[in-house]
C-alpha positions in Angstrom: 204.9 -58.2 42.9 204.7 -55.5 46.7 207.7 -55.0 46.8 208.6 -53.7 44.2 205.5 -51.7 43.6 206.2 -50.2 47.0 210.0 -48.6 46.3 208.5 -47.7 42.6 206.1 -46.0 44.3 208.9 -44.2 47.4 211.2 -43.3 44.1 208.6 -41.6 43.1 207.8 -39.8 45.7 211.0 -38.8 47.0 211.2 -37.6 43.8 208.6 -35.4 43.5 209.4 -34.2 47.2 212.9 -33.2 45.5 211.7 -30.9 42.7 209.1 -29.2 44.9 212.2 -29.1 48.0 215.1 -27.7 45.1 212.5 -26.0 42.1 213.9 -28.3 40.1 212.3 -28.2 36.2 210.5 -24.4 37.4 207.8 -26.0 39.5 207.9 -23.7 42.1 208.0 -20.8 39.2 204.6 -22.3 37.2 203.0 -22.9 41.4 203.5 -18.9 41.9 202.4 -18.1 38.2 199.2 -20.1 39.1 198.6 -19.2 42.5 198.5 -15.0 41.6 195.9 -15.3 38.6 193.4 -18.0 41.5 190.1 -15.8 40.5 189.5 -17.0 44.0 191.9 -14.7 45.7 189.8 -11.8 45.0 186.9 -12.9 47.2 188.1 -14.0 49.8 190.3 -10.7 49.8 193.6 -11.4 49.2 195.7 -8.3 48.0 197.0 -8.6 44.0 200.5 -10.1 44.2 203.2 -11.0 41.6 204.7 -14.2 40.8 208.0 -12.8 42.5 206.4 -11.4 45.5 204.1 -14.5 45.8 207.9 -16.6 45.6 209.4 -14.3 47.9 206.9 -14.7 50.4 207.8 -16.1 54.1 204.5 -18.3 54.0 205.4 -19.5 50.4 209.1 -20.2 50.8 207.9 -22.2 54.3 204.9 -24.5 52.6 207.2 -25.3 49.7 210.4 -26.5 51.9 207.3 -28.5 54.3 205.5 -30.1 52.0 208.4 -31.1 49.9 210.9 -32.2 52.7 207.2 -34.4 53.9 207.2 -35.6 50.8 211.1 -36.7 49.8 210.4 -38.3 53.6 207.3 -40.6 52.7 209.7 -41.2 49.5 212.3 -42.8 50.8 210.2 -44.4 54.1 208.1 -45.8 51.6 211.2 -47.3 49.6 213.0 -49.0 53.1 210.4 -50.1 53.8 210.3 -52.4 50.3 213.8 -52.8 50.0 213.0 -54.3 53.9 210.6 -56.3 52.5 212.2 -57.7 50.0 214.8 -58.3 52.0 212.5 -60.6 55.4 210.4 -62.9 52.1 207.0 -62.8 50.8 204.1 -61.1 52.6 202.3 -64.3 53.3 
């Protein structure tokens, strides 16, 4: 059961990372809309920007690829670890 849970969790993480990295299902569009309307921006003195301007910003692109890529890699490591555990035998 632990092996199947590890593989399932890894697949879920990998899918989330792939979704973030490749902007599947409009995930990045929704996130830029949320970030551009954030009420904390005014308190912190961040200038108001449209979602399109925010999406084109270098920092946003870098952050999206960094977070998406790391999540994708963690998912791959979990899947590979689950397969190794499945092949090597029980955990006890």
